[in-house]
C-alpha positions in Angstrom: 101.8 103.4 124.9 100.0 106.0 127.0 98.5 109.3 125.6 101.0 111.3 127.7 103.9 109.3 126.3 102.7 109.9 122.7 102.4 113.6 123.4 105.9 113.7 124.7 107.4 112.4 121.5 109.3 114.9 119.3 107.3 116.2 116.4 108.6 116.0 112.8 110.9 118.9 111.7 108.8 120.6 109.0 112.0 121.0 106.9 112.3 117.3 106.4 111.0 115.1 103.5 110.4 118.0 101.1 113.1 117.7 98.4 113.1 114.3 96.6 116.8 114.4 96.1 118.2 116.2 99.1 117.6 116.0 102.9 117.0 119.0 105.1 120.7 118.9 106.1 121.8 118.9 102.4 122.8 115.3 102.1 121.9 113.1 99.1 118.7 111.3 99.8 118.8 107.5 99.6 117.0 105.7 96.7 116.0 102.0 96.2 116.2 100.3 92.8 113.8 97.6 91.9 115.8 94.4 91.7 112.9 92.3 90.7 109.2 92.4 91.2 108.7 89.4 93.5 105.5 90.7 95.2 102.7 92.6 93.5 100.0 94.1 95.8 96.5 95.0 94.9 94.5 97.4 97.1 91.0 96.1 96.4 89.5 99.4 97.9 89.7 101.4 101.1 86.1 100.6 102.3 86.2 98.6 105.5 83.8 97.3 108.1 85.8 98.9 110.8 87.2 102.3 111.6 90.5 101.7 113.4 92.0 104.4 115.6 95.4 104.5 113.8 94.8 103.1 110.3 97.6 104.3 108.1 95.3 104.2 105.0 92.3 105.7 106.9 90.0 102.8 105.9 86.4 103.0 107.1 82.8 102.1 106.1 82.7 105.5 104.2 86.3 106.0 102.8 86.2 105.2 99.1 89.2 107.3 98.0 90.5 104.0 96.6 87.6 102.3 94.8 87.1 98.6 94.2 89.4 97.0 91.7 87.7 94.6 89.3 88.9 91.1 88.4 89.4 92.3 84.8 91.7 95.1 86.0 93.7 92.6 88.1 93.9 90.2 85.2 95.6 92.9 83.0 98.5 93.1 85.5 98.7 89.3 85.8 98.9 89.1 82.0 101.7 91.7 82.0 103.7 89.5 84.5 103.3 86.5 82.2 104.0 88.4 79.0 107.1 90.1 80.2 108.4 87.2 82.2 108.6 89.1 85.5 110.0 87.2 88.5 106.7 87.7 90.5 105.9 84.8 92.8 103.5 86.3 95.3 100.3 88.4 95.0 99.0 90.3 98.0 95.5 91.7 98.5 95.0 94.5 101.0 92.4 97.2 101.7 90.3 98.3 103.5 88.9 94.9 104.1 89.6 93.0 100.9 86.6 90.6 101.4 84.2 93.6 101.0 85.1 93.5 97.3 82.8 90.9 95.9 85.2 90.1 93.1 88.0 89.1 95.4 87.4 85.3 95.2 87.7 85.5 91.4 90.9 87.6 91.7 92.4 85.0 94.1 91.5 82.1 91.8 93.0 83.9 88.8 96.3 84.3 90.6 96.4 80.8 92.1 95.5 79.2 88.7 98.7 80.8 87.3 100.9 79.2 89.9 101.3 82.3 92.0 101.0 82.3 95.8 98.4 84.6 97.3 98.4 86.5 100.6 95.2 88.2 101.8 95.2 90.6 104.7 91.9 90.4 106.5 90.3 91.1 109.9 88.6 87.7 109.5 85.2 89.2 110.4 81.8 89.0 108.7 83.0 90.0 105.1 85.3 87.0 105.1 82.9 84.6 106.8 80.2 85.5 104.1 82.4 83.7 101.5 83.3 80.6 103.6 82.2 78.2 100.9 84.3 79.9 98.2 87.3 79.9 100.5 86.9 76.2 101.2 86.7 75.5 97.5 89.9 77.5 96.9 91.7 75.7 99.7 90.6 72.3 98.3 92.1 73.2 94.9 95.2 75.1 95.8 96.1 74.2 99.4 98.7 76.3 101.2 99.3 78.5 98.1 96.6 80.6 99.7 97.6 82.4 103.0 95.2 84.5 105.1 97.0 87.0 107.4 94.6 88.0 110.1 95.0 91.3 111.9 95.0 90.9 115.7 96.4 94.1 117.0 97.1 92.7 120.5 96.7 89.4 122.3 94.3 91.0 124.8 90.7 92.0 124.1 91.0 95.4 125.7 94.0 96.6 123.7 92.8 95.0 120.4 89.5 96.8 120.8 91.2 100.1 121.8 92.6 100.1 118.3 89.8 98.4 116.3 86.7 99.4 118.3 84.2 97.7 120.6 82.8 94.3 119.7 85.7 93.6 117.2 87.5 91.0 119.3 85.0 88.1 119.4 84.2 88.1 115.6 87.9 88.2 114.8 88.7 85.3 117.1 85.7 83.4 115.6 87.1 83.9 112.1 90.6 82.9 113.2 89.4 79.7 114.8 87.3 78.9 111.7 90.4 79.2 109.5 92.4 77.0 111.9 89.7 74.4 112.2 89.5 74.1 108.4 93.3 73.8 107.9 94.0 77.1 106.1 97.5 78.5 106.0 97.3 81.3 108.6 99.6 84.2 109.5 98.8 86.9 112.0 99.7 90.6 112.0 100.1 92.3 115.4 101.1 95.8 116.4 103.7 97.2 118.8 101.6 100.2 120.1 101.4 98.7 123.6 105.0 99.7 124.3 105.9 96.1 125.4 109.1 94.4 124.3 108.9 92.1 121.3 109.5 89.0 123.4 106.7 89.8 125.8 104.3 90.4 122.9 105.2 87.1 121.3 104.7 85.2 124.5 101.3 86.8 124.9 100.3 85.8 121.4 101.6 82.3 122.0 99.2 81.9 124.9 96.4 83.2 122.8 97.1 80.8 119.9 97.4 77.9 122.3 94.1 78.7 124.1 92.3 78.9 120.8 94.0 76.0 119.0 95.4 78.2 116.3 98.5 76.6 114.7 100.7 79.7 114.4 104.2 79.8 115.8 104.2 83.2 117.6 108.1 83.2 117.6 108.3 82.9 113.8 108.6 86.5 112.6 106.9 85.6 109.3 104.0 83.7 110.8 103.4 86.4 113.4 104.6 89.8 112.0 104.7 92.7 114.4 104.4 96.0 112.6 106.1 99.1 113.9 103.7 102.0 114.5 103.4 104.6 111.7 102.9 108.3 112.6 104.2 110.7 110.0 104.0 113.6 112.4 106.6 112.1 114.7 110.3 113.0 114.2 112.4 110.4 112.4 115.8 110.7 110.6 115.9 111.1 106.9 117.7 108.3 105.1 120.8 109.3 103.2 123.1 107.4 100.8 125.6 107.2 103.7 123.0 105.4 105.9 123.4 102.1 104.1 126.9 101.7 105.4 126.2 103.2 108.8 123.3 100.8 109.3 125.0 97.9 107.6 121.9 97.5 105.5 121.5 96.8 101.8 118.9 98.8 99.8 118.0 95.4 98.2 116.4 94.4 101.6 113.9 97.3 101.5 110.4 96.5 100.5 110.3 98.7 97.4 113.3 96.8 96.0 110.9 93.8 95.3 107.3 95.0 95.4 104.8 97.5 94.0 101.1 98.1 94.7 98.2 98.7 92.3 95.3 101.1 93.3 92.4 102.8 91.6 91.6 106.3 92.7 88.0 107.5 92.9 86.9 108.9 89.6 90.0 107.6 87.8 89.6 105.9 84.5 92.2 103.2 85.2 94.4 101.9 88.0 97.9 103.2 88.8 101.0 101.5 90.2 102.6 102.9 93.5 106.0 102.3 95.0 104.6 100.3 97.9 101.6 99.6 100.2 102.3 102.3 102.7 101.9 105.5 100.6 98.5 105.2 98.9 97.7 108.9 98.7 101.0 110.6 98.1 101.2 111.5 94.4 105.0 111.6 94.3 105.0 107.8 94.7 102.8 107.1 91.7 105.0 105.4 89.1 102.7 104.9 86.1 99.8 102.7 84.9 101.8 99.6 84.0 104.4 97.5 85.8 106.9 98.4 83.1 106.4 102.1 83.9 106.8 101.4 87.6 110.2 99.7 87.3 112.3 102.8 88.3 114.0 103.6 91.5 112.1 104.9 94.6 113.3 108.0 96.4 112.9 107.6 100.2 111.2 110.9 100.7 108.6 110.1 103.4 108.7 109.4 107.1 107.3 105.9 106.6 110.3 105.0 104.4 112.5 105.7 107.4 110.4 104.6 110.3 108.7 101.5 108.9 111.0 100.1 106.3 114.6 101.2 106.9 114.8 101.6 110.7 111.8 99.4 111.6 112.7 96.6 109.2 109.0 96.2 108.3 107.8 94.4 105.2 104.2 93.6 104.2 105.2 90.5 102.2 105.7 87.0 103.5 109.2 86.8 102.0 
């Protein structure tokens, strides 16, 4: 999308998304109950080897607002899942770039050894390639229970690097090809900022995968997920209780009905559980230190709730 097109978009009404219970028009705000914790995310830290143009979490080589989680801290949550018999079947790792956290391989193995599937979001660049041997060992032991989701923002070098910066294209493709050559279970995450239709974007990715011998079905919405853009300054409707019927959508289909995310803030003594992966800095979405404390309903009081999850149909999980 061009800069002029972005500038022409309506800005968010400042009266919206203030009251957790009521919209600006006085309607009851929608909430989402946790039906079962199927996916638990860990943000391993916001440090990243890249500074992307529109990173929702503002990751960069200097942003340490969310500090590195330790394997011991992750283990406490895995133990809580086991102890309380939670229905969790997938663990996701995000960042920043998760492979910049040196304890990530140990975290992954702890999860896989408990019979959980693992999804790691990565740019497949140097931090991942530095632990190739460890990844190969994990794949040998656990096979397709480990999935790497590689961020490729567009199927062309120019638009990918417009978002991720110069000289980011070739290393990402090198990492993607290495994963393919070694038989890893690969997913890819693209973006829709180009303004193209979904079918055109998927055809472009199909060509890219074919040319590079990457076994990803570009027309499978799970294997190639296309995320809607997130800009909390752009106008979007607030979601009311009436919207579920209007949209013919169940709140059980929204990401926070089945997932939570663990983060550790800089200078904090211990991690905290958030409602989802998209709202790492907004204190109203902190739900406690334990999974039990984080089992309450989520009030959809943020533009991302509307734009990404409800209207965009976005989900960070594989399921």
